[in-house]
N, C-alpha and C positions, 0 to 999 in steps of 0.2 A: 474172338472171345467171349461175345455175349452168347453165341449160340453154345460153345463148349460149356461155358457157366450153368447154360440151361439144361445139357447133356449131363452134366454132373449131379446138377438138382434132380434129374430125372431118376438116376442110379439110386441116390439117397433116398428119395421117394419110395423105389422098389424095395429097399432093404426095411424101410420102417414098414411097409406092408407086410413083410415077411415076419417080421416081429408081431403082427396082428394088431397094429395101431391103425385108426382111421386115418385117411388123407384124402384130400380135394383139391380140385383145381382153383386157382384163384386169378386176380386180373394180373399177376405179374407175368402168366404163362401165356397170355393171348396172343402176343406178337408171334408166336411159334406156330400158331393155328392155321396159318396161310400157307404153309407148307407140310402139309399132312402127308403121312406114310401110311400103308397099311398096318404097321406097328403101333402108331398111336392113333389109329381108329378103332381104339377098343376101349372097353370100359376101364377108368383106373380109379375105382373107390376100395372100400373094404370089402368087396366081394371079389372072388377069383377072375381074372381077366378073361374076357371074352369077345368073340369078334360080333359085331353090330350087324344085324339084319335090317337093312334099309326097309325090308316089307314088315316088320313087325314093331311095335312101339317098344320103345327102351326101358318105359317107367317100371314095366312088369319084372325088370331085372334086379330092382332093389325098392322094396317097401317098407324097409326100416324106418323109422321116425326121424323127420328131420323138420326144423323150423325154418320158414321162409317169411320175412316181413313183406308186404304188399302195399306200396303207396298209391292212393287211388285220388288222382287230382280234381277233386270235387269236394270242396266244404261241405255241401249239403248231404252228400252219401252217408247214411247212418246205419250202414250194415255190418255186423261183424261174423267173424268166422269161428266156429268151433260151439257155438251155442244152439244154431238152428240144426233141425234134425238131418237135413242135406248135407250141409258141411262136415258134420261128424261122419256121416257115411262116406263122403270122398276122402276124407283124411284117413279113416281106417281102412280104405281101399287102396289108397296110395302110399301112406305112410307121411304125406306131407300136412303140416298143420301151419296154418296161415296167420298171421297177426296182420289185419287190415289196418293202416293209418290213413288219415285224411289230414288235410291241411286245416291251419287253426284260422287262416285267413286267404290270402291269394295265393292260388299254388305256385305261380311262376316266381315270386317271391321266395317262398319256403324252399323250392327246389334249387333255385340258385344259391341260397345259402348253403344248402347240402353241399352243392359242388364245391364250394368255395373251403368248407371243412372237411372235403374229401371222404365224407361218409354219407353213403346212401343207401335206401332200403335194398333189399335184394330185388324185387320187382318193381316197376313203376308203371302207371298207367296215367297218361297226359293226354288233354285234349290235343288233336292232330294239329291245330293252329296255334298252339301256345309255342312263345317266343323261347320256352327252356327247352322243348324237344329238340330244336336244332342244336343249343349249346351242348345239349347232352352228347348228341352224335359228333359235333365238331371237336368237343374238347375230351373225347376219348374216355367218358364216363361209363359208357355202357357197352356191352359185347355185340358184336356183330353176330347175329342171329344163326346166318348161315354158317359161320365157322363153329360155333357152337355145336349146331345141327352136325356138321362134318365129324367132330370128334366124339360127340356124346350120344346121338340120335339122329340119324339120318331120316328116319320116319317122319321126321319134320316137314321134309319137301313135299311128302305126300299129302300131308294135311293143310299146310299153310297155304298151298295155292300158288300157281305159277305167276297168276296174275297180280296178287298181292305183294310178291317178292320182286317183281319187276317193276310195280308202280313205285314201290318205296326204295329201289336200290338207288344207292349214291354213286358218285363218279367214281369211286374207288372200287366199284363192283359190290359192296356190302348192303346188307339190309340190315337195319338196328331196331326196327318197330314192328309189330304185328298189329294191324287195327281189328277194331271190332265194327261192326256194322257197316262193313264195305260192301258197296254195290257197283255192278258195272252197267253203263247204259244198256248192253246187250241183254244182261239180265232183266233190266227193270223193262224194256220193251216185250221181252218174252213171256215173262210172269205176270206182270201187271202190278208187282210190289214195286213200288217206288220210293218208300220209307220216308215220303214227305211227311212233316209234321208241324210245318207252320201253318196257322190258321188265324182267323178274326174272329173271335168268341163274345158272343154276347149272353146275357143272363135271359133265359127263355120267356120266364113269365114277364118280366119287364118288357121285354122286347115285344111280344104279342098284345101286352095290353096295351103297348102305345100305338098298335096298328101295323106291326113290322115296318118301321119308317125305312126309307132308303137311306143306307150310310155309305154309299158310293162317293158323293159328291160332297164338296166343301158345305154346300147349303144344308143338305139332309142331314150331315154328320152334326153340325152345330145347331140344327132343328132339334135333333134327338136329344142332345145334351141340355137343350134349353127345357125340354120336356121333363127330363129327369128332374132337374132343379127345381122346377116348378111343383111336381107333382110327387115324384117319387125320393126326396133327399134324405129320406130315415129308411132304415129295416130294422125290425125289430128294437127300435131304440137307440139303432147306431148309426152315424151317418154313412151314406153311400159314397163310394169313392167312384168317381164317373169313368175313369179310364187308367190302365195299367199297361205297361209296355215291358216286356220280359228282357232281361239284360241290359235295361236302361238305354244310355245313349250308344254305346258301341255296337249292340246288338238289334234291339227292339226298335230303336228310332232312327236307324240307320239302314243297314242293309235289309232288316227284315221289313221295314214299312218300304222299302226301296221296291223288294220283291212283291209286295202287295200291289204296288204301283206299276209292275211290269216294266221298270226301269231297265235298259238294255244294259248288258255287260261288255258289249262291243259294237262298233259301226264300221262296217267296211273293212273288217278284218281288225280294226285297231280297238284297243281297251278304252272303254268310254269313263269318262269321269262322271261318275254317277252321282256324287253329291251336288254337282251344279245343274242336275236335270231340271227343266223349268217346273215338271209336275211334282217332283220332291219339294222344290221350294215352295211352290203354291201350297201343298199341304202343312209343311212347316209353319208357314204363315197362317193356315187356318188353325193350328193349333195355338199360336200366338194370339189370334182372334178370342178364342176359347178361353185363354186364359185372361185376356183383357175384361171379357165379360164375366168372369167369375164362374165359368161353366166347367174349368178343371182348375186343379191346384197342383203343387209342385211335389205332393207326395208320391206321384209315380216315378220321380226321379231320385227320392231320398230314402224311400221306405226299405227298411232292412228286410231280410229274407224272413225272419221271424213275423215281421208286421205282414207282409205278403202272404204268407202261409196262413195267418190268422184272418185275414180278410176274404182269403179266397175259400178256407174251409167254412166260412159264415155267410157265403154269395154276398159279400159287399162290394164286390166290383160289378160295374155295369158292363163296359165295353174291356175287351183283353187282347192286345196283339201277343198271342202266347203259344205256343208249342201244344197240340192236344196231348201228347205223350205225358206232358207234366198234369194232365187232369185225371188221368186213369183210376186214380184211387179217389179224387174228390168227388168227381161226376155221380158216381154210384152212390157214395155217402148221402148228397144232396138229395137224390131222387128218392132215398129210402127216409127222408127226414119228414116231419111234418109239414113241410111246404114241398111237395115232389116235384113241381115244377120250376124249382129254384136251380136246377143245373144250367150248364152252360151248352150252347149248340154254336156251329160254325156258319156263320153267314158272309156274304161279300161285305167286304169292308173297304175303305178308301181305294179308289181306281183314279187311273192317270184321265186326262181330258179326252181320251178318246173311247172311254169306257171298256178298255180291253180288261179281261179276266186276270188275276194274278197269275206271276210266274213263279211258283214257290220252289225253293231249293230242293232236290229228290236227294237220295242218297248218292254217294259218291264212292270212288275207289279210295279216297283218302279216310273215310270211315269216320267214326265219331272220337274215339281215343285210341292211341298206340300204346301198346305195352312192351317194354323192355325189360332187360336183365343188367343190372348195374354191375360193374367191375369191383364194387364192395361185398358183393355175394362171396360167400364163403363154399357154397356149393352150386356151382353154375351147372354142374353136370345134372344134378336134381331139379335145379329151375328151369333149363330147357325141356326136358324130359315131362315134367307138369304142364308147361306150356303146350307142349306138343299133344299130351293127354287132352288136356282142355279145348285144343282145337279139333281135335279129331271127333268124328261122328260119335263115338262111345261116349267121349268127355263131355260133348255138347248135351247128350241125352241125359247124361248124370247130372250136369249142371241145372238143365232147363227142367227136366221132367222128375230126378229124384231116382229113387230105389224103387225098381219094379216090386210089385206084391205091396210095397208101403204107401206110396202116393200115385202110383199109375198100374194099369194092368192093359193087357191087350186083347182089344174088342175088334172082333171081325179083321184079325191080321194087322189092326193097327194101334199104336199107343193112343191110350187116352186116360185121361186124370180121373182117379176115383171121385166118386159124387163128392163126398165130404171136401175134397180140394177144389173140384169145379165151385161148390158152393162158396167157400173162402175167396177165391178169386173175384166172384161175382160181388161179394158183400163186405169183405173184410182183408184188402189186400196187404193191410199193414200188417196182421196176424200172419197172413200166408208166407210173406216175405222174413220177418223177424223170427217165428218159430218154427217154420217148416224149411224155408230157404229154397223154395223151387222158382220156376218160371223165370221173370226177370231180377231176380235178387241181386245174382252175381253176374253182372252184364259186361264183365270188363274184356272177357274172350268172346262174346256172343257173335255167331254167323247167323244171320237172319235165313241165310239161303237154306241152313239145314234146320234150325229151330222152328221157322215159321208154319212147316209141315205138321207140327204137333200142336200149335196154338188151338184151342177152341174156338167156337165163335163167340165173337166180342159181344158184350151186351150192348143193346140198340143206343144207350146214352154216351157210349165208347165209339161205336162203329159210325155215329152219323159224322163225327169229327173227322175220324180217319179216311171215311170215303171222301168228304169234301175236299180234304188236302191232296189225296191222290189224283181227284179231278182236275185240280190246279197245278198239278206238278210240272213242273219243266224238265222232263227226263233227261235232255242232253245238256241240262244247265249245271250239272255238278262239277263240270269241268272248271267252272269260274270260282268255286269256293277256294278260298286259301290262297289267293295269288299273291298276298301281300308277302314282304321280305321279313324274314324272322332271324333271330340271332344277333351276334354281335357286330355283324358288318356296317359299314357306313351308311349303306341304304337302309339298312334295318332300323338302325339309329333314327335315321331322318323320318321313317313311317312311324316310330315310336313317339316322336315329339309331335308329328302332325296328328296322330290318333289322341294323344293326350290332350292336344290343344282343343281338338273336336270335342272331344268329352267335356270341357270347360265351357265352350263356346254354344253348344246347342242351347244348354238351360237359358243362356243370356238371351238367345233368339227367341225363346217361347216366352220368355219373362218381358221383353222389349217393349217400351212405353207406346211404340206405334211402329208403323210399317217403316217409315223413313230410318228410324234406328235400328230397325231390323236390317235394312239394307247395308248401312255403314258397318254393323258388326259383322255381317258376312263378307262384305268387302275388306275389311281388316284381315280376317282370317285367311282368306285367300292370299292376300299379301304376305301374311306369315309363314304359311304353307309354302310358297315359291321360295321364300328365304330358307326353309329347311331342308329343301332339296326335293320338292315334289316331282320336279323332271325326271329325276334319277329313280324315284318310287313308280313313276309310271313307266320308265324303260324296263325296270326289273318286271313289272307286272306284265308288259307285253312278251318279254323273253320267256317268262314262266309260263303264259298261256301259249307260245308256240312249242314251247317243248312238250307241253301237254298232249298237244294236238299230234304231236309227231309221237308221242306215246302211244297214244291211243289208235293210231294208225297202223301201228306195227303189227 
């Protein structure tokens, strides 16, 4: 009955096409896509039906104007589409006009509300670790990209990559998202590109003026903070902030700090409980001591994004647990200021009791964000074709370099940014991204394997941080990222409760009045997490790790 109804609807749609009216696929047609036939493997838009060629991108078949909304799940993302030179060029070329939307607050919460309302943006890019991603997949809110590609643009399979499709394939055989910044361990070993971006940063002039103190031990760390308080407490009339941790408790003070300490992810094949690691506890107690002595305050736990940006731009942090990629605009600006040594450099930060170097997360198959097409999209055929274009080498070049002759030229057979673009890259990234819109402006579909070949040599104030991170990257460690359960399952709810409680507990640990109080708070946390279902979370992590190892072995 359901299939007959769909067939009838297809006939009606064909009649509408004959009358010259536009029609497009919608979410209600998706269930039929798993039973494709040669007849429906054709274009069904307002152009005459054509047979799709899997060796040719289908976006060229229709470049009429179409509007697509694109939700980027990062509240800090401040770029728009349609104002920059490059976005105008891509829209003129493909016909696709993009309206970029960002969450006003927490991306997960906003997308969850959208799911409840039943109205989602056409395209969504969300962090691969976000709980909303699994909800979108399991709740049938987004299209299977492989099914859209079968029907509208089989060229997608050439540019998406078997590795990506296989890595994100679900139990039903479908793939619902395509990641950016996805790396395989083999690729990292072969190329040396690790995509590691975690670093421990210090302000160069202060650090060197102090005599480059050893920050790898609790004693050295506390000594440097004491020296800062005694001799460098202000900068340009403003108080210095001794310390900053990116992502606050759930990231900077937990897995990021644990990576700096080279805390293992597994022992003897079993997932390790990193939060209870003795070295990690020692360093949390070090932060408690620093707070007790007045060497740090709680601003690093409560500062807003605006406050963090203001302090960073004015070099008012001394030490930072921070990804170097977030400093690519700030460091050149500080280096060009009236105090050219006030920029930040990567150094060895907290280490474990053995003095092991950090084991920093490299890139991994999960990538950074995954991009999906929602079933609210009225033009799924144009959406999948646009994503296919963006994922192709042609689209990557357009996104990254812009239009040949305008922003880049061929020199000795290789693409090269024009001199004025290179100058902007080195001195004014804000203008380069806002007005020109090239390089890493629109990173939602970025494939580093393709675009890194076109990157100019980085400025020394950036390259130092990148090289330091690459040297400490745990290339095979990407498999451990994102083992936690997501979605609405019981074990995911358990993990969410534990995580939320940890976010509340860690500030209590740092501000505890003494070590005995610290121990009691931590003991109570462990008891609570057991009652929340921690054993089931560990079982899930183990199963996920085993499954990933099996995938990597295929």
